[in-house]
N, C-alpha and C positions, 0 to 999 in steps of 0.2 A: 470562411472558412471553404476551402474547397473540399467537392465528395473525394477524391484521394488522398486529399489530409485526414478527413473523416476517418476512411477505411486506411487508412493506414496508422490512427490510434485505436480505433479497438480493437487490429490485428495484435498487434504490440501489450495492449491488454490481455488479451488472448491467452501472449504468450507468456507474458509476465505471470496467469494465474494458470499454467498449464498443468492440466493434473486433480486439478479438485475442479469439479461440477460444480456445486454448492455455493464455493466464494467468488466465485463465476458469473452465477446466476443472479446471486444477488449484489452483486458488484452492476450489473450489467440493467438492473431493474431502478435500482439509484442515479446512477449517471448521466448526467440534464446531459452534458453538452460535453465531447470532444475534439481538441485541443488542438493543434499541432504542434510539431517536434521544432521548435525553431526558437528566435528568438519573438518575437512577436508573440510566443504562448506566455512569455513574463509580460510582457505588457496588457495580455485579457489577466492572467492573476495579480498586478499592481491595482487595476484598475477595481476589479473582485471584494481585495482587502477592501479598498479605500470607499468605497460604494457603503461596506458593510459597517466598517468603523463610523462611515457618514452615519447611517441609518441604524446605528446600535443597537447588530442585527447578529448573533453568534455565527463565526465563520471556524470550520474545520481545514486546514491544509495537512495532509502526510504527502512525504515523499518517502517515497519506496527506493530500499536502495538494498547491499546488501544485506545487514542485520536485519530487516524488515521482511526482506526474496527469505534468509533463513530462518526469522519467525514463526513462519508461513509452516515450513515443515514440521516447526514440531506442534499444528495441529493436528495433525489425521491422528488418529483411532489407533493404528498400529506405528511404531519408533521402527526404525529401521538401526543401526546401532554406527552407521555412517551419519544420517541424522543429526540423530544425538552428538556426536562429535564433534561436525560442523559445525552446529551451531557453537554450544563452547567455547568452539576454534573462533570461532566472529567473535558472539559472545564476549567473551574477555581479553580479545588483542580493542573491541574498542572501550572495554568500560572497564577491565584492570580489576575484577571482582570476581567472585565463584559465584554460582548463584544453585539453591537447591533444581534437582530433578523439577519437584512439586511445583515450586514456588513459578521457571522457568516458565511449565506448562501455562499457567493462570497469567504469567504475562503474553505469553504468545498469544492463550486467545483473544486476550483486552488487544492487542494489536492487529490482530484478525479484524474484531468488530470496528476498530478505528479505520482500518480500510474500507468497508464495509460502507461504512457511516459518515465517510467523510466530502465536503464539500469541493475539493479541491486532491485529487491524486495526483504525483509526478515522481 
């Protein structure tokens, strides 16, 4: 991968995690490499999954989209009412079921941990 690709990917990680210095720091410590945002990244992911299966080693892959991004907002110490309403709107639109706020916060904390510890984040 070129330095430009690596710089772009690192910039995207920082953009996604904006406003959460602790999470950004933890992800930077765990991340082993940054892959290009293009079709060739799919080949790299495929190869890593195949190697993991062949070697019988665990592998964690997490795709970060709207739901996961909204989940991260619910892990703040102080929640703004708009963060809560945005989370619930996204959660309900994707899952169609309500969830109590304490369970939502626990779930979101687990999503945050998954992000920090995933082998592949896309």
